[in-house]
N, C-alpha and C positions, 0 to 999 in steps of 0.2 A: 161491308165498310168497317173500318176501325174507328171506333169512338174516340173523340178527342180525349186526351187525358186531362184530368182536372187540375193538376198542378205539375210543377217541374219535378223531375225524379232524380234521386241520387243514383250512383252506379249500381248499388245493390237492388234498389227498387226497379230500375230499368231491367236488370237481369231477371228479376222475379216476374215482372209484367210480361216480358217476352216469353218466358217459359209458360206462363198461364195462357197466353194467347195461342201459342203453338199447340198446347194441350187441347184447347177448345176447338181448334181446327184439325185435330187428329194428326198433327205434324210433329209431335214431340217424340220423334223416333231417332234413334242413333243412326248415323250415316251407315249405308250398307257395309262399308269396310271397317266400321267401328273406330276409325281414327278421329272422328269429330263427334263431340257430344251434342245433344239437341239444345241444352241450356247454355247460353253464353255467359260464362263467369266474368268477373271484373278483369281478369288478366286478358281474356279473349277480346273483350270489348276494347280494351286499350290497344291491343294489337291491331284490331280492325281499324281503329282510328289512325294508328301510325302508318298503316298501308294506304290510307285514303278511302277505304270502303265506307267508312262511317264518318260523318261530319264531326268536327272537333266540338266538345262540349262548351257550353256557355260557363264562364267562370264568374261566380259571385263571391267576392271576398276571397276565401281560400278553397271554396267548394266548387266542384264541377257539377253542373246540372244539365239534365237531358230532357228533351221535349219529345213531342209527337213524331217529328221527322226522324229522330234517332230510333224511336220505337219502330217505325215503318222500315228504316234501312236494316235494322237487325232482323226483323221478321223476314224481310226479303232474302237476306244473306243466309239465314238458317234454313229457309224453305228451299232456296236453290241448292244449298249444299246437300240436301236429301236426294237431289237428282244426280249427285256425283260430279257436279261442275267444279272445276278448280277455282280458287279465289281470283285468279286473273280474269277468268271469263265472267264471273260474277261482277267483278268490278267494272268490266266493259259493258255489261248489261245494265248496270245501275247508273252509270256515269250520265249526269245531266238530267236525270228524270225528275219530274215534278212529284209531289206527294201523291196526287191522283194516279199518275202513271205507276208509281211504286205499288200503290194499293192494287191497281189492276194486275200487275205482275204477281203479287202475293196471291191474289185470288185465282190466278191461272195455274198455280201449282196444286194440282189435284191430289188430295190426300189418298184417294183410292189408287191412283197410278203410282204413287210413291210406295204404298203398301204392297202392290203387286210387284213392283221392282224389287222390294226387300224380299218378298216371298220367292220370287224367281231366282234371285241370287242365292238364297238359302237352299234351293233345290239342286244347284250345281255342286256336285261332289268332286272333291279333288281325287286324282288318280295317283296312287303311289306306285312306284315301280321298284322291282327287285332286279338286280342284274348279277349275272354270274359270268366271270371272266374265264373263258375256255383256255385261251392262250393270249399273249400279247397281241392286241389288235382284233381280237374276236371275243364277242360276249353274247350272251343271251339275255334278253330283257323280257320280264313278264310282269303283268299287273299284279299287285299285291292281292292275294286271295285266289289267284288262278289255280284251278285244279284241272287235272288230266281229264278230259271229257271223251277223248278219242283213244283208240288202241295205241299203246306205246310204240308198237312196230310202225304205225302210220306216222306218228310224230317223228320217229327216228328217220324214216324215209324222206320226210319233208326237210329235216335238218340236213341230211346228206345231199339232197338236191340243192339246197341253198349254198352249201359248201362248194359244190361243183360250179354253180353259177358264179360264186365269188372268185373261184380260181380262173374261170374263163375270162371274166371281166378284168382281172388284174394282169393276165397275160397280154390282153389286148391294149392295155394301158390307157383306157378311155375313162378314167376317173371313177371307176366303179359302176359305170352304166352298162347294162347288158344289152347287146345288139343281136337280136335273134336273126338278122339277115346275113350274118357273116359265119364262116365255118372255120374250125380249127385247122 
């Protein structure tokens, strides 16, 4: 459970409090794609308010003040963002929830599963490709770092077989598909 805050918070205090609570829950992680930071700054909080993700603050004089519900909403938003949900989906999940329901939702975001998600995504390595154009319409593509593991004559044989297969399929006019059941 999230303890009730003792007083109303300013925008900066709200941001700091959310960051502190995310750290205590081990959820102060950058989103896996690094587009969204863990700490909601003042600009982000205003943006969430304009989208309707976050209730409007209470205005006292000329000062906007935030309460426990705002804190819960921000914790829920930032927690759900770690699971890579888009803001529209987060908004749909939060719409109409009571404070208790929001707390339950926050508690359901498991820090261990978020860390596992981040680690898993970090293990996926991008593959970079190099391509060599042989002639217009024909190119060889190899993964960066590829090295010749077989006999060069064997590779040349495979390339020759591929060229023959391409010639056969283009003569048959079947969109590049090779049909082994037909003959020349």
